[in-house]
C-alpha positions in Angstrom: -112.2 -82.0 0.4 -112.6 -81.5 4.0 -113.2 -78.1 5.2 -110.5 -77.0 7.7 -111.6 -75.8 11.0 -110.4 -72.7 12.6 -107.9 -74.5 14.8 -106.1 -75.9 11.9 -106.1 -72.7 10.0 -104.6 -71.0 13.1 -101.8 -73.6 13.3 -101.0 -73.3 9.7 -101.0 -69.6 9.8 -98.6 -69.7 12.7 -96.4 -72.1 10.8 -96.3 -69.8 7.9 -95.5 -66.8 10.0 -92.8 -68.8 11.8 -91.3 -69.9 8.5 -91.4 -66.4 7.1 -89.8 -65.0 10.3 -87.1 -67.7 10.1 -86.5 -66.8 6.4 -86.4 -63.2 7.2 -84.1 -63.7 10.2 -81.9 -66.1 8.3 -81.6 -63.6 5.5 -80.6 -60.9 7.9 -78.1 -63.2 9.5 -76.6 -63.9 6.1 -76.5 -60.3 5.2 -74.9 -59.5 8.6 -72.4 -62.2 8.1 -71.5 -61.0 4.5 -71.2 -57.5 5.9 -68.9 -58.6 8.6 -66.9 -60.6 6.2 -66.5 -57.7 3.9 -65.5 -55.5 6.8 -62.9 -58.0 7.8 -61.6 -58.2 4.3 -61.4 -54.4 4.1 -59.6 -54.3 7.5 -57.1 -56.9 6.3 -56.3 -54.8 3.1 -55.5 -51.7 5.2 -53.1 -53.6 7.5 -51.3 -55.1 4.6 -51.0 -51.7 2.9 -49.6 -50.3 6.1 -47.0 -53.1 6.4 -46.0 -52.6 2.8 -45.8 -48.9 3.3 -43.5 -49.3 6.3 -41.3 -51.7 4.3 -41.1 -49.4 1.4 -40.2 -46.5 3.8 -37.5 -48.5 5.4 -36.1 -49.3 2.0 -36.2 -45.7 1.0 -34.6 -44.7 4.3 -31.8 -47.2 3.7 -31.2 -46.0 0.2 -31.2 -42.3 1.4 -28.7 -43.0 4.2 -26.5 -44.9 1.8 -26.6 -42.1 -0.7 -25.9 -39.5 2.1 -23.1 -41.3 4.0 -21.5 -43.4 1.4 -18.2 -42.7 -0.1 -18.2 -39.8 -2.4 -21.9 -39.3 -2.1 -24.2 -36.4 -1.1 -22.5 -35.2 2.1 -19.1 -36.0 0.7 -19.9 -34.1 -2.5 -21.4 -31.2 -0.5 -18.1 -31.0 1.6 -16.1 -31.2 -1.6 -18.2 -28.4 -3.2 -17.7 -26.3 -0.1 -13.9 -26.8 -0.2 -13.9 -26.1 -3.9 -15.8 -22.8 -3.3 -13.4 -21.8 -0.5 -10.4 -22.5 -2.7 -11.9 -20.6 -5.6 -12.6 -17.6 -3.3 -8.9 -17.7 -2.1 -7.6 -18.1 -5.6 -9.9 -15.3 -6.9 -8.5 -13.0 -4.1 -4.9 -13.9 -5.0 -5.6 -13.5 -8.7 -7.3 -10.1 -8.1 -4.3 -8.9 -6.1 -2.0 -10.0 -8.9 -4.1 -8.3 -11.5 -4.2 -5.1 -9.3 -0.4 -5.2 -9.0 0.0 -5.8 -12.7 -2.3 -2.9 -13.5 -0.2 -0.7 -11.2 3.0 -1.9 -13.0 1.5 -1.3 -16.5 0.2 2.2 -15.5 3.0 3.3 -13.2 4.1 5.9 -15.8 0.7 7.6 -15.3 -0.3 7.0 -11.7 1.7 7.0 -8.5 0.0 4.2 -6.5 3.1 2.0 -6.4 6.8 2.0 -6.9 9.0 -0.9 -8.0 11.1 -1.1 -4.9 11.5 -4.5 -3.2 12.7 -5.5 0.2 15.4 -8.2 0.8 12.7 -10.9 0.6 11.6 -9.7 -2.8 8.3 -8.3 -1.6 7.1 -5.2 -3.4 6.8 -2.2 -1.2 3.7 -0.1 -1.5 4.1 3.6 -2.1 2.1 4.4 1.0 4.7 2.6 3.1 7.8 3.7 1.4 8.8 6.4 4.0 9.3 3.6 6.5 12.2 2.5 4.5 14.0 5.9 4.2 17.6 5.5 5.2 17.7 1.8 4.3 20.7 0.7 2.2 20.4 -0.1 -1.4 22.9 -1.0 -4.1 23.0 0.8 -7.4 25.7 0.8 -10.1 27.8 -1.2 -7.7 27.8 1.4 -5.0 26.0 1.7 -1.6 23.3 4.3 -1.2 20.6 5.1 1.2 16.9 5.4 0.1 16.5 9.1 0.7 13.1 10.2 -0.9 10.5 9.0 -3.2 9.0 12.0 -5.1 5.6 10.6 -5.8 4.4 13.8 -7.4 7.5 14.9 -9.3 8.0 17.9 -7.1 11.7 17.9 -7.7 11.6 16.5 -11.3 9.3 18.8 -13.2 6.3 16.6 -12.6 7.9 13.2 -13.2 7.8 10.8 -10.2 11.4 9.8 -9.2 13.3 7.9 -6.6 16.2 9.7 -4.9 19.2 7.8 -3.5 22.0 9.5 -1.5 25.5 8.1 -1.6 26.2 6.5 1.7 29.8 7.6 2.3 31.0 11.1 2.8 33.5 12.3 0.1 36.2 14.9 1.0 36.2 17.8 -1.4 38.3 20.8 -2.2 36.9 24.3 -1.6 33.7 24.7 -3.4 34.9 28.0 -4.8 37.8 26.1 -6.6 35.2 23.9 -8.3 33.1 26.6 -9.8 36.0 28.9 -10.6 37.4 26.2 -13.0 34.0 24.9 -14.3 31.7 26.6 -16.7 28.6 27.5 -14.9 25.2 26.9 -16.6 22.7 28.5 -14.2 19.8 29.1 -16.7 19.2 25.4 -17.6 20.7 24.0 -14.4 18.8 21.3 -12.4 19.1 23.6 -9.4 15.6 25.0 -10.3 14.1 21.5 -10.2 15.6 20.6 -6.8 14.8 24.0 -5.3 11.2 24.5 -6.6 10.3 27.1 -3.9 13.3 29.2 -4.7 12.4 29.0 -8.4 8.8 29.9 -7.9 9.6 32.8 -5.5 12.7 34.4 -7.0 13.8 32.4 -10.1 13.0 35.1 -12.6 14.8 37.7 -10.5 17.9 35.6 -10.1 18.1 34.8 -13.8 18.1 38.5 -14.5 21.0 39.4 -12.2 24.0 41.0 -14.0 26.4 39.0 -11.8 25.5 35.9 -9.8 26.2 35.5 -6.2 29.0 33.1 -5.6 26.7 30.8 -3.7 24.6 30.3 -6.9 27.8 29.5 -8.7 28.5 26.8 -6.1 25.0 25.5 -6.3 25.0 25.4 -10.0 28.1 23.3 -9.8 26.6 20.9 -7.4 23.5 20.6 -9.6 25.4 19.9 -12.8 25.0 16.2 -13.7 28.0 16.4 -15.9 30.1 16.6 -12.7 28.7 13.3 -11.2 27.2 11.0 -13.8 30.5 9.4 -14.9 31.0 8.0 -11.3 27.5 7.4 -10.0 25.3 6.6 -13.0 25.8 4.0 -15.7 26.2 5.4 -19.2 23.3 3.5 -20.6 21.1 4.8 -17.8 21.6 8.4 -19.1 19.2 7.4 -21.9 16.5 6.8 -19.4 16.7 10.2 -17.8 18.8 9.2 -14.8 21.1 11.7 -13.4 23.3 12.5 -10.4 23.9 15.7 -8.6 26.3 16.8 -5.8 23.9 16.8 -2.9 20.3 16.9 -1.6 18.5 20.3 -1.6 17.2 21.9 1.6 13.6 21.4 0.5 14.0 17.7 -0.2 15.8 17.2 3.0 12.9 18.6 4.9 10.4 16.6 3.0 12.3 13.4 3.6 12.7 14.0 7.3 9.1 14.9 7.8 7.8 11.8 5.9 10.1 9.4 7.6 9.0 10.6 11.0 5.3 10.9 10.2 5.3 14.7 10.9 2.6 16.8 9.3 2.6 20.6 8.7 0.5 21.1 11.8 2.9 19.4 14.1 5.3 21.4 16.3 8.4 19.6 15.0 7.6 20.1 11.3 10.8 21.1 9.5 10.6 23.6 6.7 13.1 25.2 4.4 11.7 28.2 2.8 13.1 30.6 0.1 13.8 34.2 1.2 15.3 37.4 0.0 17.1 40.0 2.1 19.1 42.9 0.7 19.5 41.2 -2.7 20.5 38.0 -0.9 18.7 34.9 -2.1 18.5 31.6 -0.3 16.7 29.6 2.4 15.6 30.1 6.0 14.5 27.3 8.3 11.8 26.6 10.8 11.9 25.9 13.6 14.5 28.6 13.8 17.6 28.7 16.0 17.1 30.3 19.4 19.8 32.9 18.6 18.9 33.5 15.0 19.4 37.1 13.8 16.1 37.0 11.9 12.8 35.5 12.9 10.7 36.1 9.9 7.4 34.3 10.2 9.1 31.9 12.6 12.0 31.2 10.1 15.7 31.9 10.8 19.2 31.4 9.4 19.8 28.3 11.5 17.6 25.4 12.7 16.7 25.1 16.3 19.3 23.0 18.1 16.9 21.5 20.7 14.1 20.6 18.3 15.7 20.0 14.9 15.6 16.6 13.4 19.3 15.8 13.2 19.7 15.7 17.0 18.0 12.2 16.9 19.2 8.9 15.5 16.6 8.3 12.9 16.7 6.5 9.7 20.0 4.6 10.2 21.9 7.8 10.7 20.8 9.4 7.5 20.2 12.7 9.2 22.7 12.6 12.1 26.2 13.4 11.1 29.2 13.3 13.3 32.4 14.0 11.2 33.8 16.5 10.3 32.6 19.6 12.0 30.6 20.6 9.0 29.4 17.7 7.0 27.5 17.6 3.7 27.1 20.4 1.2 23.5 20.9 0.1 22.3 21.9 -3.3 20.7 25.0 -2.0 22.0 28.6 -1.4 21.9 30.1 2.1 20.4 33.5 2.7 23.0 34.2 5.4 25.4 35.5 2.7 25.9 35.7 -1.0 28.9 33.4 -0.6 27.3 30.7 1.5 25.7 27.4 0.8 23.4 25.2 3.0 25.1 22.5 5.0 24.2 20.2 7.8 26.5 21.1 10.8 27.2 18.3 13.1 28.9 20.4 15.8 25.5 21.4 17.1 23.4 18.9 15.1 21.8 21.8 13.2 21.1 23.0 9.7 23.2 26.1 8.8 25.5 27.4 6.1 29.1 27.6 5.2 31.2 30.0 3.2 32.1 28.5 -0.2 35.7 29.6 0.3 36.0 27.5 3.4 33.9 24.6 2.1 36.9 22.3 2.1 36.0 21.5 5.6 32.8 20.0 4.4 32.1 16.8 2.5 29.5 16.1 0.0 27.1 13.1 -0.6 26.0 12.9 -4.2 22.4 12.2 -5.0 21.1 9.8 -7.8 17.8 10.4 -9.4 16.1 7.3 -10.8 12.7 7.1 -12.6 9.9 4.9 -11.4 10.7 2.4 -14.3 13.8 1.2 -12.4 13.8 -1.6 -9.8 16.1 -1.6 -6.8 16.3 -3.9 -3.9 16.7 -2.9 -0.3 19.8 -4.5 1.4 18.4 -4.3 5.0 
């Protein structure tokens, strides 16, 4: 074998190096190609995923919008729920009001938060508003009355709450003395002590111990005797319920009714008060504000009411307190301190509260009062 010269070795060596370099370069190219191909493939997958994601989101959005805006769907149901809640709240308020009213009805024998009086529309009148209806006409036992006073605390009924009605028309009467002269007088157990509580608390024991009664107390005992009035003004079956009638309002109740109807408090200048007094063995009432020419001015009280300030000079409560005929109008179920033969009356000649001699009481009329328990139900006519 021929020995290669250096030139041939050099050429062969260069060929080998060139071939190795080619192989190496070719390998890098293939690797680079594979890498780019993989990168391309990876990029392609990411784009497809994005497209798919967008499509899925669009589908979900469509479904969501359909659920939200479709008939009877989310928004509709939410609105329905809101309306149901509002109606439930309204119904609950109404139901609670009815429950409260029923509780008041069931417990009206024990509390005085309401009274079963209804207006002409059948709406129940709350006790706190009842004075606004004083003087309004009502019908009871087929007769016309005026709502006079609601005794919430039983001041005039030995602690039992009562409704007081006054007969609307004035009834002419004979002399008051002729009544009690022919009628047995029961002063000890008379209702006069109920309708004149201040008199009873102040001088009741003294009056009961008198050897002979003043004639004014005989007249008042007559007026306060239910036996003289029940047959006309109270139904017989109502007597079993404790209902009774007397011959007239008392001085104290008159004052309370007027003050309540006009919103007058004890601190107001026009506050009317009838207070029990005793002078020289004479028992009865004085009034405040007093008449300017009163013969007595004891603690601001006098025999007559003040003409210029007294309540009856105004047309309040449908004429319940203003009387125009005759000269002296209604007898009251209270004695006057002006004399032992005098009872309280409302005098229309001066629009004042005063007194009249029982012997001359024929000039006066009377307006019987009916006392009803809270269990009753009456309806206002106007």
